[in-house]
C-alpha positions in Angstrom: -37.8 29.6 -8.5 -36.8 27.1 -11.0 -37.4 29.4 -13.9 -33.8 30.7 -13.9 -32.7 27.1 -14.2 -34.8 27.0 -17.3 -32.7 29.9 -18.5 -29.6 27.9 -18.2 -31.1 25.0 -20.0 -32.2 27.3 -22.8 -28.8 28.8 -23.0 -26.9 25.5 -22.9 -25.3 24.7 -26.2 -21.9 23.4 -27.4 -19.6 26.4 -27.7 -16.2 27.2 -29.1 -16.4 30.7 -27.6 -16.7 29.8 -24.0 -17.5 32.4 -21.4 -15.3 33.0 -18.4 -16.1 31.9 -14.9 -16.6 35.5 -13.9 -19.1 36.1 -16.7 -21.0 33.0 -15.6 -21.0 34.3 -12.0 -22.5 37.6 -13.3 -25.1 35.7 -15.2 -26.1 33.7 -12.2 -26.5 36.8 -10.1 -28.5 38.5 -12.9 -30.8 35.5 -13.3 -31.4 35.3 -9.6 -32.0 39.0 -9.4 -34.6 38.8 -12.3 -36.4 35.9 -10.6 -36.6 37.6 -7.2 -37.5 40.9 -8.8 -40.5 39.3 -10.4 -41.4 37.4 -7.2 -41.0 40.5 -4.9 -42.4 43.2 -7.2 -45.4 43.8 -4.9 -43.9 42.4 -1.6 -43.9 44.3 1.7 -40.7 45.5 3.2 -40.6 42.5 5.6 -41.2 40.1 2.7 -38.5 41.7 0.7 -36.1 41.1 3.5 -37.0 37.4 3.5 -36.7 37.3 -0.3 -33.1 38.7 0.0 -32.2 35.9 2.3 -33.7 33.3 0.0 -31.8 34.9 -3.0 -28.5 34.5 -1.2 -29.3 30.9 -0.3 -30.3 30.0 -3.9 -27.1 31.7 -5.3 -24.9 29.8 -2.9 -26.7 26.4 -3.4 -26.6 26.5 -7.2 -23.3 28.4 -7.8 -20.9 25.5 -8.5 -23.3 23.5 -10.6 -24.4 26.6 -12.6 -20.8 27.8 -13.2 -19.7 24.4 -14.4 -22.6 24.1 -16.9 -22.2 27.7 -18.0 -18.5 27.6 -18.7 -18.6 24.2 -20.5 -21.9 24.2 -22.4 -22.9 27.8 -23.1 -21.8 30.1 -25.9 -20.5 33.5 -24.8 -22.9 35.2 -27.2 -25.8 33.8 -25.2 -24.3 34.9 -21.9 -24.0 38.4 -23.3 -27.6 38.3 -24.5 -28.9 37.1 -21.1 -26.9 39.7 -19.2 -28.5 42.4 -21.3 -32.1 41.0 -20.7 -34.3 43.0 -18.4 -36.7 40.2 -17.6 -36.9 36.4 -17.7 -38.8 36.5 -21.0 -35.8 38.3 -22.5 -33.5 35.7 -21.2 -35.6 33.0 -22.8 -35.3 34.8 -26.2 -31.5 34.4 -26.0 -32.0 30.8 -27.0 -32.8 32.2 -30.5 -29.3 33.9 -30.7 -27.1 32.0 -33.1 
């Protein structure tokens, strides 16, 4: 669950080209989707329903904190990279983007 938080930490840098709040919301949704996709890849239908509830709870609980850190400490280029990533490993590679 905390892997997506790692993505934020990896993405956090000083930035002169700050992303918008909307871009950060999209990134949060994307990271949560990737994390739950990985967790629920082989889950039964009932387990997938429970994962969806957990996904909503995580998004709501971390939203304000995530958006604040994202808009103040993350370069837009890293947001763009992470949004294009198809898995969490791809998000982690965005730390290499200069």
